[in-house]
N, C-alpha and C positions, 0 to 999 in steps of 0.2 A: 503494500500498500502505501504510496507516495503521493505530493502535491497535493496534501490533502487542502481544502481552500472556503475555509466558513465565507458564503458571500455575504450572510445574510444571518441576524440572530435580533426579535425581540419579542416580548413578551413571552417568553416561553416557545416561539415558532422561527425556526430557522431554512437556511436553505444550503447545502454547502455540496462540493464536487471532490475528488477524485478517483487516483488511477487506481488499479489493480493491474498487477500483472505475475502473470504464472513465471516464474524463473528455475522450473521443475525440466527434467525429461520428458514427461507425461503427460498427459491431458488432463486439465483439473476439472472433475466433472460433480454437476451439483456444485457450484461456486455461490457461498451465500453470502450474504450481507448482514451485522446487526449491531446493534447500538444495548452498552452493559452500564450496568451502574446506575441506570436511571429507567424510573416510566417512563413510556416513551408509546408513540405513533411514529412511521413511517412511510414512506413511497420514498421508492428507486425505480431509478429510472429501467433497471434491471437487475435481475433477483434470481439466483437459481439457474447460472447458466454455466456451458461451458467454456472453457477458458483453455485454448491450446497451448504447450508447448513457447516459451517465449513472447504470447502473445499479450496484450493491455488492451484494455477496457476501462475509460473512462465512465465515471457514472457520479450523476447527479439528485442528489436525496436532499427531498421534504420532509423535514419530522416537526414535531410537538413531541416537547418535553411535559410531561405532567408530574410533577414533585409540588409538595408543600411552602420549599425552601427555594432559595434561586439556587439555579448550577451555574459552575463555573468550566467543567469540564465532561465528558466521559468518554468511555470507550469504544473504536470501531472494531469487532469481527469480524473479518475476512479468511471462510473455511470453504474445502470443496469434502467430498465424501470420499476420497481419496486422497486428500494431501491433510498436511499441519494447520492447524488455523495462524491468524497472525494480527497481536493485536496496536491497536494506535493509541495513543492518549489524543483525544479533540480537543482543544482550547476554544471555549465560545467569546 
């Protein structure tokens, strides 16, 4: 996961983009996205997708954080059925 950019975040609603790259030798099946450590709802331009070896994909994600207190960051997890998960901290 690279090039994480939070385009906007206001009153619990945000838009971000990031790039997912498969650096492995095998395709990543059912590559999925998840926001961790916060109550949330999100819509991504793609989720549960195939990512060939050395292929990359830029994702745009709209999200709503549903916490009772202000949130300054969360964890973005990307993983596949046959690949290791990668987690990155996202600062808002």
